[in-house]
Every structure is written in structure tokens, then in C-alpha cells.
C-alpha positions in Angstrom: -0.9 -5.3 -7.4 -0.4 -4.5 -11.1 2.9 -5.3 -12.7 5.3 -2.4 -13.3 4.3 -0.4 -10.3 6.9 0.3 -7.6 6.0 -0.3 -4.0 7.5 0.8 -0.7 6.8 0.1 2.9 6.2 3.1 5.2 7.0 2.1 8.8 5.7 3.5 12.1 7.8 2.8 15.2 6.2 3.8 18.4 8.7 4.5 21.2 7.7 5.2 24.8 10.3 7.9 25.4 10.1 11.4 24.0 13.0 12.0 21.6 14.0 15.6 21.0 14.6 17.0 17.6 18.3 16.6 18.0 17.6 12.9 17.2 16.3 13.8 13.7 19.6 13.2 11.9 20.2 10.0 13.8 16.9 8.4 12.8 16.8 9.7 9.2 15.1 8.9 6.9 12.4 8.5 9.5 10.7 11.6 10.9 9.8 12.4 14.4 6.2 12.8 15.5 4.7 12.9 19.0 1.7 11.5 20.7 -0.4 13.5 23.1 1.0 11.3 25.8 4.6 12.4 25.2 5.7 9.4 23.3 7.5 9.4 20.0 6.5 8.0 16.6 9.3 7.4 14.0 7.5 7.4 10.7 8.8 7.0 7.1 10.3 4.7 4.5 13.3 2.4 5.1 15.2 0.6 2.4 14.2 -2.9 3.5 13.5 -5.1 6.5 17.2 -5.3 7.2 17.3 -1.5 7.7 14.2 -1.8 10.0 15.9 -4.5 12.1 19.1 -2.4 12.3 17.0 0.6 13.5 15.2 -1.4 16.1 18.5 -2.9 17.3 20.0 0.6 17.7 16.9 1.8 19.6 17.0 -1.1 22.0 20.8 -0.8 22.5 20.1 2.8 23.7 17.6 1.4 26.3 14.6 2.9 24.5 11.2 1.1 24.9 9.7 0.1 21.5 6.0 -0.2 22.0 5.0 -1.2 18.5 6.1 -1.4 14.9 3.7 -1.3 11.9 4.3 -1.2 8.2 2.0 -0.3 5.4 2.8 -1.3 1.8 2.3 1.6 -0.6 2.4 1.6 -4.4 3.2 4.5 -6.6 -0.6 4.5 -7.4 -1.3 5.3 -3.7 0.9 8.4 -4.1 -1.1 9.6 -7.2 -4.5 9.5 -5.5 
């Protein structure tokens, strides 16, 4: 990565249960997406890994089944292309 370019991590949290749109405010800044199997994807940027851990902790405390978590590092150059 070149110096001077900002980077962020876009996370994708795959949850077994289908979450309704009434969850949108609760999971912000992530957005809700759905798989064809009725599962939910929470997708978007989080401030840092601590914010990711907090989100996962809250999901598990609610008894939701987290199937996978992936992150993709993006730079401001990715956004320009």
C-alpha cells in the first residue's frame, strides 16, 4: 500500500437467522442483505476490530448463530476505480 492513502475494512457477518428490517438501526452502520436460503448478511464498515468484537458479542448474546465473518481491506484507491 502506498503511503498517504486511507484504508478501511469492510466486514461481512453471515448470520443463520433472518433478521427483519426493524434491526437496521440496531446493526448500523452495517446494512442488511439476505441470502436465497433465508439467512442474513450484515455488510459494511466498522470503526475497528473492537467494534467488530462488540457486534459479535451482541449477536451471540441474543442467541443468533454467526456462521462466518470475513473482512476485506480497502483503500481509497479501490473506491476510485
